[in-house]
C-alpha positions in Angstrom: -19.0 -54.7 -15.9 -17.5 -51.1 -16.4 -18.5 -48.1 -13.4 -21.6 -46.2 -14.3 -19.3 -43.2 -14.7 -17.1 -45.1 -17.4 -20.2 -46.0 -19.3 -21.5 -42.1 -19.0 -18.2 -40.9 -20.4 -18.4 -43.3 -23.3 -22.1 -42.7 -24.1 -21.7 -39.1 -24.4 -19.1 -38.8 -26.5 -20.3 -40.9 -28.6 -23.4 -38.8 -28.8 -21.6 -35.7 -29.3 -19.7 -37.1 -32.1 -22.7 -39.2 -33.9 -25.4 -35.6 -33.0 -27.6 -35.2 -35.9 -26.3 -31.8 -37.0 -29.8 -31.0 -39.1 -31.4 -30.1 -35.4 -30.5 -28.2 -32.5 -29.6 -30.6 -29.7 -32.2 -31.9 -27.1 -32.5 -30.6 -23.6 -32.4 -33.9 -22.4 -29.0 -34.6 -24.3 -27.2 -31.1 -22.9 -28.6 -32.2 -19.6 -26.6 -35.5 -19.7 -23.6 -34.0 -21.0 -23.8 -31.1 -17.8 -24.8 -34.1 -15.9 -21.5 -35.9 -16.2 -19.0 -34.0 -14.6 -21.1 -34.2 -10.8 -21.3 -38.0 -11.5 -17.6 -38.1 -12.6 -16.4 -36.1 -9.3 -19.1 -38.0 -6.9 -17.0 -41.2 -8.1 -13.6 -40.0 -8.3 -13.7 -37.9 -5.0 -15.0 -41.4 -3.0 -11.7 -42.9 -2.7 -12.6 -45.3 -5.7 -10.5 -48.7 -6.2 -8.2 -49.3 -8.7 -10.7 -51.3 -11.1 -13.2 -47.7 -11.2 -10.1 -45.9 -11.6 -8.8 -47.5 -14.6 -12.3 -47.9 -16.2 -13.0 -44.0 -15.9 -9.0 -43.4 -17.4 -9.4 -46.1 -20.3 -13.4 -44.5 -21.2 -11.7 -40.9 -21.3 -8.7 -42.0 -23.0 -11.0 -44.0 -25.9 -12.8 -40.6 -25.8 -10.2 -38.6 -26.3 -9.2 -40.7 -29.6 -12.9 -40.4 -31.1 -12.7 -36.7 -30.3 -9.5 -36.0 -32.0 -11.1 -38.3 -35.4 -13.9 -35.7 -34.9 -11.9 -33.3 -35.6 -10.2 -34.0 -38.5 -13.4 -35.6 -40.0 -15.3 -32.2 -39.4 -12.0 -30.8 -41.3 -12.5 -32.6 -44.0 -15.8 -30.6 -44.0 -14.8 -27.5 -44.1 -12.4 -28.1 -47.0 -14.7 -29.1 -49.4 -16.2 -25.7 -48.9 -20.2 -26.4 -48.1 -21.3 -23.0 -46.2 -24.2 -25.1 -45.0 -22.8 -28.2 -43.9 -20.0 -25.7 -41.9 -22.5 -23.9 -40.3 -24.4 -27.1 -39.4 -21.6 -28.4 -37.6 -20.7 -25.4 -35.6 -22.6 -26.0 -32.4 -21.1 -29.8 -32.9 -17.4 -28.1 -32.7 -18.7 -26.2 -29.7 -19.9 -29.4 -27.9 -16.6 -31.7 -28.6 -14.6 -28.6 -27.3 -16.4 -28.3 -24.1 -16.6 -31.7 -23.5 -12.6 -32.3 -24.0 -12.0 -29.0 -22.2 -14.2 -30.9 -18.6 -12.5 -34.3 -19.6 -8.6 -32.6 -19.4 -9.8 -31.1 -15.9 -11.0 -34.0 -14.5 -7.6 -35.9 -15.5 -5.6 -33.1 -14.2 -7.7 -33.0 -11.3 -7.4 -36.9 -10.5 -4.1 -37.4 -11.8 -5.0 -39.6 -14.8 -1.8 -39.8 -16.4 -2.5 -42.3 -19.1 -5.3 -40.4 -20.3 -3.4 -37.1 -20.8 -1.4 -38.0 -24.5 -5.1 -39.1 -25.5 -6.4 -35.6 -24.5 -3.3 -34.1 -25.9 -4.9 -35.3 -29.4 -7.8 -33.2 -29.2 -6.2 -29.9 -30.2 -7.6 -31.3 -34.0 -10.5 -29.6 -33.2 -9.4 -26.2 -32.7 -6.5 -26.4 -35.0 -7.9 -28.5 -37.9 -10.7 -26.5 -38.6 -11.8 -24.5 -35.7 -9.9 -21.2 -36.7 -12.2 -21.9 -40.3 -15.0 -22.1 -38.5 -14.0 -18.9 -36.1 -13.5 -16.8 -39.3 -16.4 -17.8 -41.5 -18.9 -17.8 -38.3 -17.5 -13.7 -37.4 -18.1 -12.6 -41.0 -21.9 -14.4 -41.1 -22.6 -13.0 -38.4 -23.2 -15.9 -36.1 -25.0 -16.0 -33.4 -22.8 -18.6 -32.1 -19.1 -17.2 -32.6 -18.9 -16.3 -28.9 -19.8 -19.6 -27.7 -17.6 -20.8 -30.5 -14.4 -18.9 -29.4 -15.0 -19.5 -26.0 -15.1 -23.2 -26.2 -12.2 -23.3 -28.1 -9.8 -21.3 -26.0 -10.8 -22.8 -23.0 -9.7 -26.4 -24.4 -6.2 -25.1 -25.8 -5.7 -23.3 -21.9 -5.5 -27.1 -20.6 -3.8 -28.7 -23.6 -1.3 -26.3 -24.2 -1.0 -24.9 -21.1 0.5 -27.1 -17.6 -2.4 -28.6 -16.7 -1.9 -32.2 -18.3 2.1 -32.3 -17.9 2.0 -33.0 -21.2 2.9 -29.9 -23.0 6.0 -31.5 -24.9 3.2 -33.5 -26.6 0.6 -31.1 -27.2 3.5 -28.9 -28.6 4.6 -31.9 -31.1 1.1 -31.9 -32.4 0.3 -28.2 -32.0 2.6 -27.1 -35.2 3.7 -23.4 -35.5 1.5 -22.7 -38.3 -1.9 -24.3 -37.3 -1.5 -22.6 -33.6 -0.9 -19.1 -35.0 -3.3 -19.6 -37.9 -5.7 -20.2 -34.7 -4.5 -17.4 -32.5 -5.1 -14.9 -35.6 -8.4 -15.9 -36.1 -9.4 -16.0 -32.5 -7.7 -12.4 -31.9 -9.7 -10.8 -35.1 -12.7 -12.8 -33.7 -12.4 -11.4 -30.5 -11.8 -7.8 -31.5 -14.6 -7.8 -33.9 -17.0 -9.0 -31.0 -16.0 -6.5 -28.3 -19.4 -4.7 -28.1 -21.5 -8.3 -26.9 -18.0 -9.7 -25.6 -17.7 -7.2 -23.2 -21.5 -7.4 -21.9 -20.7 -11.0 -21.6 -17.6 -10.6 -19.7 -16.4 -12.7 -22.2 -13.7 -10.3 -23.6 -11.6 -10.2 -20.8 -11.8 -13.7 -20.2 -9.9 -13.9 -24.0 -7.7 -11.3 -23.1 -6.5 -13.3 -20.2 -6.2 -16.4 -22.2 -4.3 -14.6 -25.3 -1.9 -13.3 -22.4 -1.4 -16.6 -21.0 -0.6 -18.0 -24.4 2.1 -15.6 -25.2 3.5 -15.8 -22.3 4.2 -19.9 -22.7 5.6 -19.2 -26.3 7.6 -16.1 -24.6 9.3 -18.4 -21.6 8.9 -22.0 -22.3 11.6 -23.6 -24.5 9.2 -25.8 -25.6 7.2 -23.3 -27.8 10.1 -22.0 -29.3 9.3 -22.7 -32.8 6.0 -20.7 -32.4 8.0 -17.8 -30.3 9.8 -17.5 -33.8 6.9 -18.2 -35.8 5.5 -15.1 -33.5 8.0 -12.9 -34.4 7.6 -13.1 -38.5 4.3 -12.4 -38.0 3.6 -8.4 -37.8 0.0 -8.6 -38.3 -0.4 -11.2 -35.2 1.6 -9.2 -33.4 -0.8 -6.1 -33.9 -3.7 -7.9 -33.0 -2.6 -9.2 -29.7 -1.5 -6.1 -28.2 -4.9 -4.6 -29.8 -6.5 -7.1 -27.7 -4.2 -6.8 -24.3 -4.1 -3.2 -23.9 -7.8 -2.6 -23.3 -7.3 -5.3 -20.6 -5.0 -3.1 -18.7 -7.5 -0.4 -19.0 -10.1 -2.8 -17.3 -8.0 -4.4 -15.0 -7.3 -0.4 -13.5 -10.9 0.4 -13.2 -11.7 -3.1 -11.8 -8.8 -3.0 -9.3 -10.0 0.1 -7.7 -13.0 -1.8 -6.8 -13.4 -4.0 -3.4 -11.8 -8.0 -4.2 -15.3 -9.3 -3.6 -16.6 -6.8 -6.3 -14.0 -7.5 -9.2 -14.8 -10.2 -12.0 -14.3 -13.2 -10.9 -11.3 -14.2 -13.6 -9.5 -10.8 -12.6 -6.7 -11.4 -10.1 -3.5 -10.1 -9.7 -2.2 -13.5 -11.5 -3.8 -12.3 -14.7 -2.6 -8.9 -14.6 0.8 -10.4 -14.2 0.3 -12.3 -17.3 -0.9 -9.5 -18.8 2.2 -7.0 -18.5 4.7 -10.0 -19.2 3.2 -10.4 -22.5 3.1 -6.8 -23.5 6.8 -6.3 -22.0 8.0 -9.4 -23.7 9.6 -9.3 -27.6 7.8 -9.1 -29.9 4.7 -7.8 -28.3 6.6 -4.9 -26.8 8.2 -3.7 -30.0 4.7 -3.4 -31.8 3.4 -1.9 -28.7 6.1 0.6 -28.5 5.4 1.4 -32.0 1.5 1.9 -31.5 2.4 4.2 -29.0 4.6 6.1 -31.0 2.5 6.4 -33.9 -0.6 8.2 -31.9 1.8 10.8 -30.9 1.6 13.8 -32.3 2.8 16.6 -29.7 2.9 16.1 -26.4 0.6 13.1 -24.8 -1.8 11.5 -27.7 -5.3 10.3 -25.8 -3.7 6.3 -26.5 -0.8 7.4 -24.5 -2.6 9.5 -21.7 -5.4 6.4 -21.6 -1.7 4.1 -20.7 -0.7 6.6 -18.4 -3.5 6.6 -16.0 -4.3 2.8 -16.1 -0.9 2.2 -14.9 -0.8 4.7 -12.4 -4.2 3.6 -11.1 -2.9 -0.1 -11.0 0.1 1.3 -9.2 -1.6 2.9 -6.6 -3.8 -0.1 -6.3 -1.0 -2.9 -6.2 -1.3 -5.1 -3.1 1.3 -4.1 -0.8 1.7 -7.9 0.7 1.8 -10.7 -1.7 -1.7 -12.1 -2.8 -2.7 -15.4 -2.9 -2.8 -16.2 -6.1 0.9 -15.0 -6.5 4.4 -16.6 -5.3 6.4 -14.1 -3.9 9.2 -14.0 -7.1 5.9 -13.0 -8.9 4.7 -10.7 -6.4 7.8 -8.6 -7.2 7.9 -8.8 -10.7 4.1 -7.6 -10.6 5.9 -4.3 -9.1 8.5 -4.1 -11.5 7.0 -4.8 -14.3 4.2 -1.7 -13.5 6.8 0.3 -13.3 8.9 -0.6 -16.1 5.3 -0.5 -18.4 5.2 3.4 -16.9 8.9 4.3 -17.1 8.3 3.0 -21.0 5.0 5.2 -21.5 6.8 8.3 -19.8 10.4 7.9 -21.9 8.3 7.3 -25.0 6.6 10.6 -24.0 10.4 12.6 -23.4 11.4 11.2 -26.6 8.8 12.3 -29.0 8.7 15.8 -27.1 12.4 16.2 -27.9 12.2 15.4 -31.4 9.1 17.8 -32.3 10.3 20.0 -30.0 7.0 20.7 -28.9 5.7 21.5 -25.0 3.1 19.1 -23.4 -0.4 21.9 -23.1 -1.1 22.8 -20.2 -4.4 20.3 -19.3 -2.5 17.2 -20.4 0.4 18.4 -18.2 -1.6 18.6 -15.3 -3.6 15.5 -15.8 -0.3 13.4 -16.3 1.2 15.3 -13.0 -1.7 14.5 -11.4 -1.8 10.5 -12.1 2.2 10.7 -11.8 1.9 11.5 -7.7 -0.7 8.6 -7.9 2.4 5.6 -8.6 4.9 8.0 -6.9 3.1 7.6 -3.6 3.8 4.1 -3.9 7.4 4.3 -4.0 8.2 3.4 -1.2 6.6 -0.1 -1.3 7.8 -0.8 -4.5 11.6 -0.4 -3.7 10.8 -2.7 -0.8 9.4 -5.2 -3.1 11.3 -5.2 -5.6 15.0 -6.2 -6.3 17.8 -6.4 -8.7 20.3 -3.6 -10.7 17.9 -2.5 -12.5 14.6 -1.9 -9.9 15.2 1.6 -10.1 15.2 2.6 -14.2 11.8 2.6 -14.4 11.5 4.6 -11.3 14.1 6.7 -12.5 12.3 7.6 -15.7 9.1 8.4 -14.3 10.6 10.8 -11.5 12.4 12.4 -14.6 9.1 13.1 -16.5 7.2 14.1 -13.4 10.2 16.8 -12.8 10.5 17.9 -16.1 6.4 18.1 -16.6 6.3 20.1 -12.6 9.3 22.9 -14.0 8.3 23.3 -17.6 8.3 26.6 -18.7 4.3 27.2 -19.4 2.9 28.2 -22.9 1.6 31.7 -23.2 -2.0 31.4 -23.4 -5.4 32.8 -21.5 -4.9 31.0 -18.2 -1.2 31.7 -17.8 -2.3 35.8 -17.8 -4.8 35.3 -15.5 -2.5 33.3 -13.0 0.3 36.3 -13.6 -2.5 38.8 -12.6 -3.1 37.1 -10.1 0.4 36.9 -9.2 1.2 33.3 -9.8 4.4 32.7 -11.7 4.8 29.4 -14.0 3.1 26.2 -14.0 0.8 24.6 -11.6 -1.1 21.8 -10.4 -2.9 22.9 -7.5 -6.5 24.1 -8.0 -7.6 24.8 -4.9 -6.5 24.4 -1.1 -8.3 20.4 -1.6 -5.5 19.6 -3.9 -3.1 20.7 -1.7 -3.1 17.1 0.6 -2.0 14.9 -3.0 1.1 16.7 -3.4 1.9 16.6 0.5 1.4 12.8 0.4 3.3 12.3 -2.5 6.2 14.2 -1.4 6.5 12.4 2.0 6.4 9.1 0.4 9.0 10.2 -1.9 11.1 11.1 1.1 10.1 7.8 2.4 11.5 6.2 -0.6 15.0 7.3 -0.4 16.1 4.9 2.4 15.3 2.2 -0.3 16.7 3.7 -3.4 20.1 4.0 -1.4 20.0 0.5 -0.8 19.5 -0.7 -4.0 21.6 1.8 -5.3 24.3 0.1 -3.2 23.6 -3.4 -4.1 24.0 -1.9 -8.0 26.9 -0.7 -7.3 28.1 -3.9 -5.3 26.7 -6.2 -8.5 28.4 -4.1 -10.9 31.9 -4.3 -9.5 31.1 -8.2 -9.1 30.5 -8.5 -13.0 32.5 -5.8 -13.9 30.1 -4.0 -15.6 30.2 -0.5 -16.7 28.8 2.2 -14.3 24.8 1.8 -14.8 24.1 5.1 -13.4 21.9 4.4 -10.8 23.0 5.9 -7.8 21.5 8.9 -8.9 18.0 7.7 -7.9 18.2 9.3 -4.5 19.0 12.8 -6.3 16.3 12.0 -8.8 14.1 12.1 -5.8 15.1 14.6 -3.8 14.6 16.8 -7.4 11.3 15.8 -7.5 10.4 16.6 -3.9 11.8 20.2 -4.1 9.6 20.7 -7.6 6.8 19.7 -4.9 7.7 21.5 -2.3 8.2 24.8 -4.7 4.6 24.4 -6.3 3.0 23.9 -3.0 5.0 27.3 -1.4 3.9 29.1 -4.5 0.5 28.3 -4.3 0.1 28.7 -0.7 1.3 32.5 -1.1 -1.9 32.9 -3.0 -4.2 31.8 -0.1 -5.0 35.2 1.0 -6.6 36.4 -2.3 -8.4 33.1 -3.2 -10.2 32.3 0.2 -12.1 31.8 2.8 -11.3 27.9 2.7 -13.1 25.8 4.5 -12.6 24.5 7.8 -12.0 20.9 6.7 -10.2 21.6 3.8 -7.6 24.1 6.1 -7.5 21.0 8.6 -6.5 18.2 5.9 -3.8 20.7 4.2 -2.4 22.2 7.5 -1.8 18.1 8.6 -0.4 16.9 5.3 2.2 19.7 5.2 3.2 19.2 8.8 3.7 15.4 7.6 5.7 16.6 5.0 7.7 19.1 7.2 8.0 16.3 9.4 9.8 14.2 6.8 12.1 16.5 5.2 13.4 17.3 8.8 14.0 13.6 9.1 15.8 13.3 5.8 18.1 16.5 6.7 19.2 14.6 9.7 19.7 11.4 8.1 21.8 13.2 5.3 23.8 14.7 8.1 24.6 11.5 10.2 25.5 9.8 6.6 23.3 7.2 6.2 22.1 8.7 3.0 25.4 9.9 1.7 24.2 9.6 -2.3 20.8 12.0 -1.5 20.8 15.9 -1.1 18.5 17.9 0.2 18.6 21.7 0.7 17.5 23.2 4.1 15.7 26.3 2.1 12.6 23.6 1.7 11.8 23.6 5.4 11.1 27.2 4.8 9.2 26.7 1.9 6.9 24.4 3.6 6.7 26.2 6.8 5.8 29.6 5.1 3.3 27.5 3.5 1.4 26.2 6.6 1.3 29.6 8.1 -0.4 30.7 5.0 -2.6 27.9 5.8 -2.9 29.0 9.0 -3.8 32.5 8.2 -6.3 31.4 5.5 -8.4 29.3 7.9 -11.3 30.4 8.8 -11.5 31.5 12.6 -14.0 29.5 15.0 -16.7 30.8 17.6 -14.1 31.8 20.0 -12.2 33.6 17.9 -9.4 31.4 17.3 -8.0 29.5 14.5 -9.5 26.0 13.5 -6.2 24.9 12.6 -2.3 25.3 12.3 -0.9 27.0 15.1 -0.1 23.7 16.9 1.4 22.5 13.7 3.3 25.8 13.6 5.1 25.5 17.2 6.1 22.0 16.5 7.2 22.5 12.8 9.0 25.5 13.6 11.2 23.6 16.6 11.9 20.6 14.4 13.4 23.1 11.7 15.5 24.5 14.1 17.3 21.3 15.2 17.3 20.3 11.4 19.0 23.4 10.1 21.5 22.8 13.1 22.0 19.4 12.3 22.9 20.3 8.5 25.2 22.8 9.6 27.1 21.1 12.7 27.4 17.8 10.5 30.6 16.4 8.5 28.4 17.1 5.1 28.9 20.0 3.0 27.5 22.4 4.9 24.5 24.7 3.7 25.5 28.2 2.8 24.8 30.8 5.6 21.9 33.0 3.9 20.0 29.2 3.8 20.7 29.0 7.2 19.6 32.6 8.3 17.0 32.1 6.6 15.5 28.6 7.9 16.3 30.1 11.5 14.6 33.5 11.5 11.5 31.8 9.8 11.4 29.0 12.4 11.8 32.0 15.5 9.1 33.8 13.7 6.5 30.8 14.1 7.9 29.2 16.8 7.5 29.4 20.9 9.1 32.1 22.6 11.6 30.1 24.2 12.6 28.9 20.5 14.8 32.0 20.7 16.4 31.6 24.0 17.7 28.1 23.4 21.2 27.8 23.8 22.1 26.4 20.5 20.0 28.4 18.8 21.5 31.3 20.1 25.2 30.0 19.6 24.2 29.5 16.0 22.7 32.7 15.6 25.8 34.6 17.2 28.0 32.5 15.1 26.3 33.6 11.6 26.1 37.1 12.7 29.9 37.9 13.5 30.8 36.0 10.1 28.4 37.7 8.3 28.9 41.0 9.7 32.6 40.3 9.0 31.9 39.1 5.1 29.5 42.5 4.4 29.5 45.0 7.7 26.1 46.3 8.0 24.3 43.7 6.1 20.4 43.4 6.7 21.2 39.7 7.5 23.7 40.6 9.7 21.6 42.9 11.6 18.5 40.8 11.6 20.7 37.5 13.3 21.6 40.5 15.9 18.3 41.5 16.5 17.5 37.4 16.9 20.2 36.9 19.2 18.8 39.4 21.3 15.3 38.8 21.6 15.2 36.4 24.3 17.2 36.0 27.3 17.2 32.3 28.1 14.2 31.4 30.9 14.1 28.8 33.8 10.8 27.2 31.8 12.5 27.0 28.5 13.1 23.5 28.5 9.8 22.4 29.3 8.1 24.8 26.9 10.0 23.0 24.2 9.7 19.6 25.8 6.0 20.1 25.4 6.2 21.4 22.0 8.1 18.0 21.0 6.2 15.7 22.7 3.3 16.6 20.0 5.5 15.0 17.1 5.4 10.9 16.3 8.7 10.6 17.6 9.7 13.7 20.6 13.3 12.9 19.5 14.2 16.0 17.4 17.2 14.8 15.9 15.2 11.5 14.5 15.7 10.2 11.3 13.6 7.1 10.7 12.5 8.5 7.6 11.0 5.3 6.5 8.6 5.0 9.7 4.8 4.8 8.3 2.2 7.1 10.1 1.7 10.7 10.8 3.8 13.4 12.4 1.6 13.7 15.7 2.3 11.7 18.5 1.4 8.2 18.6 0.7 7.6 15.0 3.7 6.6 14.0 3.7 2.3 13.2 5.1 0.6 16.7 5.2 4.1 18.6 5.6 3.9 22.6 5.4 6.6 25.1 7.8 7.3 27.7 6.6 5.2 30.6 8.1 7.8 33.6 6.2 10.4 32.1 3.9 8.9 29.8 4.1 12.3 27.9 6.5 11.8 25.3 6.4 9.6 22.3 9.2 7.7 20.2 9.1 5.7 17.3 11.5 3.3 18.9 13.3 2.3 21.8 16.9 3.8 20.3 15.0 6.9 19.8 13.6 6.7 23.4 17.3 6.5 24.8 18.8 9.0 22.7 16.3 11.6 23.8 17.0 10.7 27.2 20.7 11.1 27.2 20.1 14.5 24.7 18.0 16.0 27.8 14.6 14.1 28.0 16.1 13.1 31.6 15.6 17.0 32.8 12.4 17.5 31.9 10.7 14.0 32.4 9.5 14.6 35.9 8.3 18.4 35.1 6.2 16.9 32.1 4.7 14.3 33.8 3.5 16.5 36.6 2.0 19.0 34.0 -0.1 16.1 32.7 -1.0 15.6 36.0 -2.2 18.8 36.6 -3.5 18.9 33.6 -5.7 16.1 34.1 -6.9 17.3 37.1 -7.9 20.6 36.1 -10.0 19.2 33.2 -11.5 16.6 35.5 
């Protein structure tokens, strides 16, 4: 006697194949179908005996044959063209597809390998006549259309995908013409049902299904005939792109939510498949054509929406591999996001050059702000992705950012108003609250420099090994430097107008001051790294330090005073930044790299002395540099203002006994008290104790370092001479407060 589960399978399959289509199925009938899955799971999950497993497998195999025959029989009904009869079998088709898909799920879950080939033959249900029913239901506005589409898609997901392990057999049964005819009808139906499908969540499920099926055709040799047929079908390519692009927009919104609030089927592996589908030929060419056809000078709404969604996805992408992705697919996710954004940027540049038109100001400002979101993730992207092509997309993005930042503005009322207020050129910043976003993006770009240099070196090695021509990737570090300079220039220009635009809130001023301090710290470390030769392909003028320090001074001056008359923020930042700037400039002057111009050094040192502690002017290294520059400039140009300023600065203050301690007390407020620290890629803020893995000097318990190497180097550089005094000062302060 056959087990109850096997009898239940045979009974339900027979009822579906022989159901009376002239009336809707009864609730009792539907309950028996739904109850079958629990019965099968209970039977197969309890370590059944061999006889039970074989009986269930035979029942599924027999039922699959009956469902396959049903598909052929119902196809004959469609061919006869009886509209009423076709409408009557819509629900039978839906039930049959759902039944076959669930049987396939159990066959895969419980490794019923003999049932799998028979289940593959159920592909007749959607492919023999399912697409015709879809087209007819959609045109007639049938209320069953969404259910018909969903059931067929779920069945094909198991039959054509890797679940059953019989993709070769499924491919032989699904001839290219039949599968593409169904895809065309399903895509058209999906587009026609956007409203109700969006409400039920079915549209997103269908988008993910289309992406997965397209990826299978692109990457699996078994489906090579289907891929070639898709290449010849421009109409289907167009429909698939129209279905997949909105999925990116949906994902961009959803991925900003906490994981427990996202749609259940929208995970990073689903997004990775959508990206692969859009970036694979022939959909990529079709997508590019749609992007180009929508452009009419500047960014079209289509292109700007693509830019926004891709930037949001990059900003939300995880920094560590999620459970649903393998490590290789996780790296591919980051690479494909950059490739899509780079392609959108490249298309915009191409259209702009062809038409000779400038990007309108409103679009340009929005595009820059979006790109700042993406560029803030560049260190993560370069750390996770690999290969010689990793910088391709990012270099295009960086070039676009640079052009949008420095492009000459059109003549308009807004520019006239800006000029009247003393603001020249184009600006992204509207208020002091916008300043941290630019600073943080600039800091992130600087942290990406070591990764860019490493990737470029790997690209050079691979290029030499493969005897390839120069790929031009070593310019990645230079591209980053260009964008950082553009960001710094805009920050400096805007901050120069703060006095006339205030007063500003203490909260905005504090946030801006912290962000400027962090950017300045990263710039100092960058210059130290270049001076040490570890960033040989990068270049950073020391003038950027002066621009950021002056910007911080402007923010400090525009900050409202507290009740006791002191500034709410800024003074501490200026002292620390000034000492760090002087040290970085001296490192640049004394390095073996191309030395900065004397005028740049003069300006940077004088600004540091102006805003720094009194002890800075009397510091022996600073004094020596000032005198050397004064003599050099005085010899070259007698009576020059720069030489006079340098001479006055060198006489400003004689070294005092407590200068070393004063400078050390300023330095210990940094995340790394070692002023020559070049730990550019380190995470965390610029203040003491904010760096990841920071550690404090075990003796004075005052100075903080980013690691053992810096603490040892600073000890040799002079911390040993002030360590005891720093500790004593700390104890004295504790006693005073206590």
